[in-house]
DRENVODO-591646 format. One record per residue (C-alpha): x, y, z; residue in three letters. Coordinates in nm, 2 decimals, always signed. Example, Ala and Ser with C-alpha at 12.3 -4.5 7.8 and 13.67 -1.06 7.14 Angstrom:
2
GUVO;u;v;w;resn
GUVO;+1.23;-0.45;+0.78;ALA
GUVO;+1.37;-0.11;+0.71;SER
This chain:
95
GUVO;u;v;w;resn
GUVO;+0.86;-3.69;+4.94;UNK
GUVO;+0.65;-3.83;+4.64;UNK
GUVO;+0.90;-4.11;+4.60;UNK
GUVO;+0.85;-4.25;+4.93;UNK
GUVO;+0.46;-4.22;+4.93;UNK
GUVO;+0.45;-4.40;+4.59;UNK
GUVO;+0.68;-4.69;+4.74;UNK
GUVO;+0.46;-4.70;+5.04;UNK
GUVO;+0.16;-4.74;+4.81;UNK
GUVO;+0.33;-4.99;+4.60;UNK
GUVO;+0.40;-5.16;+4.92;UNK
GUVO;+0.04;-5.19;+4.96;UNK
GUVO;-0.06;-5.28;+4.63;UNK
GUVO;+0.19;-5.58;+4.61;UNK
GUVO;+0.07;-5.69;+4.97;UNK
GUVO;-0.31;-5.65;+4.84;UNK
GUVO;-0.21;-5.85;+4.53;UNK
GUVO;+0.00;-6.16;+4.73;UNK
GUVO;-0.32;-6.13;+4.94;UNK
GUVO;-0.54;-6.22;+4.67;UNK
GUVO;-0.34;-6.56;+4.62;UNK
GUVO;-0.47;-6.88;+4.82;UNK
GUVO;-0.12;-6.97;+4.89;UNK
GUVO;-0.02;-6.67;+5.05;UNK
GUVO;-0.35;-6.61;+5.23;UNK
GUVO;-0.29;-6.82;+5.54;UNK
GUVO;+0.05;-6.66;+5.56;UNK
GUVO;-0.06;-6.28;+5.59;UNK
GUVO;-0.43;-6.32;+5.69;UNK
GUVO;-0.41;-6.60;+5.90;UNK
GUVO;-0.71;-6.79;+5.69;UNK
GUVO;-0.86;-6.86;+5.36;UNK
GUVO;-1.00;-6.52;+5.25;UNK
GUVO;-1.38;-6.57;+5.09;UNK
GUVO;-1.40;-6.51;+4.70;UNK
GUVO;-1.52;-6.18;+4.73;UNK
GUVO;-1.26;-6.10;+4.97;UNK
GUVO;-1.00;-6.23;+4.71;UNK
GUVO;-1.16;-5.99;+4.46;UNK
GUVO;-1.15;-5.69;+4.63;UNK
GUVO;-0.78;-5.74;+4.72;UNK
GUVO;-0.70;-5.80;+4.36;UNK
GUVO;-0.88;-5.48;+4.27;UNK
GUVO;-0.71;-5.30;+4.51;UNK
GUVO;-0.43;-5.41;+4.45;UNK
GUVO;-0.42;-5.30;+4.05;UNK
GUVO;-0.62;-5.00;+4.14;UNK
GUVO;-0.32;-4.87;+4.37;UNK
GUVO;-0.08;-4.94;+4.10;UNK
GUVO;-0.29;-4.74;+3.89;UNK
GUVO;-0.34;-4.47;+4.15;UNK
GUVO;+0.09;-4.44;+4.17;UNK
GUVO;+0.10;-4.43;+3.81;UNK
GUVO;-0.13;-4.10;+3.81;UNK
GUVO;+0.06;-3.95;+4.09;UNK
GUVO;+0.38;-3.99;+3.95;UNK
GUVO;+0.26;-3.88;+3.61;UNK
GUVO;+0.09;-3.55;+3.79;UNK
GUVO;+0.40;-3.47;+3.99;UNK
GUVO;+0.66;-3.53;+3.78;UNK
GUVO;+0.53;-3.53;+3.40;UNK
GUVO;+0.50;-3.82;+3.19;UNK
GUVO;+0.86;-3.91;+3.10;UNK
GUVO;+1.00;-3.92;+3.42;UNK
GUVO;+0.68;-4.06;+3.58;UNK
GUVO;+0.73;-4.37;+3.37;UNK
GUVO;+1.07;-4.43;+3.48;UNK
GUVO;+1.01;-4.33;+3.88;UNK
GUVO;+0.68;-4.56;+3.86;UNK
GUVO;+0.87;-4.87;+3.73;UNK
GUVO;+1.12;-4.79;+4.00;UNK
GUVO;+0.89;-4.79;+4.30;UNK
GUVO;+0.71;-5.09;+4.17;UNK
GUVO;+1.03;-5.23;+4.19;UNK
GUVO;+1.11;-5.14;+4.53;UNK
GUVO;+0.76;-5.24;+4.63;UNK
GUVO;+0.74;-5.61;+4.52;UNK
GUVO;+1.11;-5.64;+4.63;UNK
GUVO;+0.98;-5.54;+5.00;UNK
GUVO;+0.67;-5.81;+4.97;UNK
GUVO;+0.89;-6.05;+4.83;UNK
GUVO;+1.16;-6.03;+5.14;UNK
GUVO;+0.87;-5.99;+5.40;UNK
GUVO;+0.69;-6.33;+5.26;UNK
GUVO;+1.03;-6.49;+5.25;UNK
GUVO;+1.11;-6.41;+5.63;UNK
GUVO;+0.76;-6.49;+5.74;UNK
GUVO;+0.71;-6.83;+5.57;UNK
GUVO;+1.12;-6.93;+5.65;UNK
GUVO;+1.13;-7.25;+5.79;UNK
GUVO;+1.29;-7.13;+6.12;UNK
GUVO;+0.99;-6.92;+6.16;UNK
GUVO;+0.77;-7.21;+6.13;UNK
GUVO;+0.76;-7.32;+6.49;UNK
GUVO;+0.68;-6.97;+6.61;UNK
């Protein structure tokens, strides 16, 4: 259950990091964010990545936690890349 929780947090973390990039803001938020909102999204994304590591270390111990953390971040990043590709696909632009 911890793996699923941390993977969901990783998805949220990478979504926040994507939201902090100007080129993804229109796709995700429908508008360009202010500088403050962009900074908050970036800080929130990195904070969630640190929280995931802390949860993994607390539950699994340091050795296994790094392996689990890398896997969870990979799955979170993959999900966000797939979602952004789907959302910005040329066939979906007209919808």
